[in-house]
N, C-alpha and C positions, 0 to 999 in steps of 0.2 A: 248791364254792361256786357258787351260781346266777350265771351270767354277767351277768344283768340285775338284779343285786342293788340297783342304784340307780334302778330303774324307779319312776316316780311321784315322784321327788325333783327338786329344782331347785337348781342351783349358780350363784352369782354369782362371776365371775372377773374381777378387775380386770386391765386390760392383757391381756385374753384372746385378742386377735386374732393375736398374733405370738409367736415364740420359745417360752419355757417356758410362758407362759400358753396358747398354742395347744396345746402338747403335753398339758397338763392337761385342757383343754377336750375334746379328742378322746378321751382315755382315759376320762373320766367319761361322755361321750356313748356310748361303746362299751358301757358298763354300763347304759345306758338312762336316764341323767340328762338332764333338760332344762337348757340352758345359757344364761345371760345373758352375752353377750360384751361387755365394756366396752372402749371405746377413747377416746383423747383427740384424736389427730390422724390416725391411719391408718385411715380408714373402709374403704377397699377391702380391706385385709388382714382387718379384722374381718368384713366381709361374706363374704369367701372362706372364712374359718374357719366362719362360720355355715352356709354351704352344705355344707361337709364334715360338719358335725354333723348336718344334716338328711339327708344321704346315708346316714348311719349309722342313720337311723330315729328320731333324737331331735329334740326341738323346740329351736329357737334363737331368741334375741332379741338384736338389736344395739342397744346403748345408749351414746350419747356422754356422757361425764362427766369432769370435771377432778378428779383425785384430790387436788389441792391445796386444793380448795374444799369445806368441810364440807357445804354445802347440796347440792352435786353428788353427794357420796358417799351421803348419805341418800336423795336422789332415785333414784340407781341401784338401791339395795336396794328401795325402795318400788315403783318401776316394775316390777321383776322379780317382786316379791311379788304385785302386782295382776294381772300377766299370767299367772303360773303358779299362783297360789293359795297362795303361801308361799315361803319361802327355807329350804332345809335345809342348804346348804353355802355357806360364804363363803371364797373364796380370795383372800388379799391378795398379789397378784403384781406389780402395777404398780410400776415403779421409775424413778427419775430422780435427778439430782444433778449438781453441778458438780465436775469432776475437777481439783482444785488442791491444792497443799501446804497444810497446816493453817494456816500463818500468812497465807496469801493468801485464806482463806475470809471472805467478808463476812457480816454478819448476814442479808442477803437470801438468799445461797446456803445458809446454814445452815438457815434456816426452810423454804426450798423442799424441801431434801432430807428433812428430818424430816417435813414435812407430807405429801408425796407417798408416801414410803416407809413411814413408821411411823404417823403420826396417822390416815391413811386406814384402816388396819387396825383401830385402836381404834374409829373412828366407824362403819365398816362392820359391825363385830362388835356394837356397841351397837344398830345399826338392825336387824340380822338376828336377834339373840338372842330377842326376843319371839316370833317365828315358830317358832323352834326349840323354845323352852320349851313352846309350845302343843302340840307333837307329842311332847315328851319325847325328842327325838333331834336331834342337829345335829353338824356338823363345821366347825371353823375351821382353815384351813391358811394359813400365811404363809411367804413365800420369803425366806430370808436368804442369807448367804454367809460364806465364810472371813474376809472383811474385818471381820466383827463382833468378831473376837478376835485377828486377826493384822494387822500393819501392812503395808498395800500402798501402793505409790507413788501419790501424788495421789488417794488414796481416802478422805481424812480425813472429810469430811462424810457421804459415803455409808456409810463404815464405822461411824460413830457411829449413823447411822439404822438400820443392820442390827442393831447391838447393842440398840437400843431395841425393835426388832421382837421379838427373842428375849425380852426382859424382859416386854413387855406380853403376849406370848403365854403366858408362864408364869402371869402373874396371871389372865388370862382362863381358863386351864385349871383353876386351883384353884377359882375362883368358879363356873364353869359346869359342871364335871364332875358335881356332884350332880344336875343337871337333865338329864343324859344328853347334854350338849354337850361334845364333845372337841376340844381345841385343841392343835395341834402345829406346829412349824417344819420346813421342809425346807431343807437347806443343800446345794445342788449345788456341784460343783467347777467347773472351767472348761467352759462349755457354748458351743458354736459357734452363736452367734446374732448378730443385728445389733447387739446391745448392745456387743459387743466393738469395734465400729468407732469408738466414742468414746474408746477408750484409745490414747494416743500410742504406747504400747509393746505394741500388739496382737500383733505377730508374736513378740515375745519372750515374752509371756505364754503364747501357744499352744505355742510350742516348748518352754518350760520344763515346762508341764503334760504335754505328750506324753511327754517324757523321764522324768518322775517319776510317772507313773501306772502302778502295777503291773498293772492290768487290761489295759494295752496299747492303750487307746483313750480318747478323751474322752467325757464324759457327753453324751447327747443329750436334747432336750426330751421325746422319747418315753420315755426312762428315767425322767425326773422325773414324767411323767404316770402311769406305771405305779405308782410309789411313792405318789403322791397318791391314786390310785384305791384302793389297798390300805388306806391310812390312813382312807379313808371307809367301809371295810367294818366289819361288826360284829366280825370277827376281830381287828381292831386296837384295839378299844375300851378296852383296858387300857394303851395307850400314851398317856400324858397329860402334856402340857406339855414334851415333849422336842424337842430339835433333832436331826433325823435327817440324818446325812451321807450323801450319795450322790455319790461322787467317784472311784470305781474305786480307792480307796486313796491318792489323791493327797496328802491331808493327812498321811498317815503319813510321807511322805518330804519334803514341801515345806518 
């Protein structure tokens, strides 16, 4: 496979400045893809990732946008399309949510989690699809988690949003595949990123995952990036509407 098989293409990555989003951004950039790096609050991290993308020889654009706001999601895609001449890949990676037991979740917490995590993928895909249709090629990738189908402590609203992500991705996949636009989910295991800092039981989560991962180590953002890059290749074009586990075997024993 040509190492620069994404040359001439543009990817919009929500929450692309840190963690898994950064891993995906760099992996796509290594294949020649221009990257629109979205951030909401951490501009410095987004700019550092953009600098790394440019050091790889690819173009980068940093765009601030709030994934809870429909107008911001559409503006993110349109800004990237105007700058790069289109959008070929949309990666719904941004994630947020309130970590509380389900009986303590307020309507505001519920709406925030669903809007940032799931609705942003729907809106972003709707905005990007016309550009993909025009070329007869496109990729939509969304990041989910084991919490979409397993009950994790204090993960209720986020877990529901992850289940919604998987469902909307399946519907997008069926509707868009005839146009050459392929949608899939990536479900990483426990990944050592700053997102874990928000979990009260962080150390327990890490320890349990390390003990129960047959591969002997935790998944890295780079691992997820490599999977994302492959799913964007033509060699993966018959993988449609699937949720791909990348967890070193963790869910087999968890």
